[in-house]
C-alpha positions, 0 to 999 in steps of 0.5 A: 613290421614297420620299424620303430625309430627314435632320435636323442631328446636334444633341446634347442633352448636353454629352458627346455621347451620346444617350440611347437613346430619342433615338438611336432616334428619329434612326435612324427620321427618317433613314429612308425614308418614304412621300412626303407623311408629316411628321415633328413634331420635339418644340420649345421656346421661349427667350428670346435674353439679348441682345434678350430676344424669344423663338424656337422651336428644336427641344428638343435643339438645344445653338445656334441663332441669335435669329430677331430679332436674329440672335445665335448662342445658346449653349444648353449646360451650362457648368463654369467649372473651376479654371485656366480663362482663361474670363471670359465665359460666355453660355448660355441652359443652366445654369452651375456653379462648382466648389469649387476654382475662383478666379476674378475679373472674370468676366462670366456670363449663363445660366438657372441659376447654382450658385456652389461656387467664390470668384469674382467679376463680374457675373451675369445669371441668369433663374433661380436664383443659388445662392451656396454660399460666402464671396465679394465680388461687384464687379459687378451681380447679377441673378436671378430668385431670389437664395439665400444658402446656409447658412455663406456670407458674401456682399458686394455692392459694386454691388448685386443685384437679384432676383424672390424672395431667400433668405438662409441664411447673411449678405448685406450690400450693396444689395439690390432685391427685387420679391417676397418676401425671406424671411431665415432663422433662420441667416441675416442681412442687413445694407444697404439694401434695397428689397422688396415683402415682407420675411419674417424668422423668429425668429433671423434678423437683418434690418438695413435701413439705409436706414430711418436 
């Protein structure tokens, strides 16, 4: 008798709606198959935000347990909406803060973070952290790439560390950049800075107070 194989229901989107191709694949996986035939489930590599070790999980998974420290890892995208009481976010997905959101004492660990609202706290992003509005960040900030958008005025109370920094608006505070710090013509930086490479376009302003 052919073997009946099942697969855990793991939805790849927050809405819970499966794309047509994924739905067809799930139907095929739960059909009767000849004995000995194996199904190759697409996998991807993730990095635990607690221990920093890598694990392989199904590509469609929205959560998993780290194989090393056994931490439960969330992999869904998160939107922090106005009126939210959620102050701590831990995910391997992306985080979006809409413009109407005003929140302080926020703690976020994620992949990419796009901030249109006025929030404050500590942010740790393995990817890009885009600050698109004026704010005072009173916690530690780290990112693979830090972007201060045009028109935004950002003040770092504690400081920020990034692999790469792009400044189109205004940034003030202590900054450590392992790669290139680029101040565009509409941008300005003021503070104590340590960067491997600094590029300032004509019209941009770079005031490194550590030189004095």
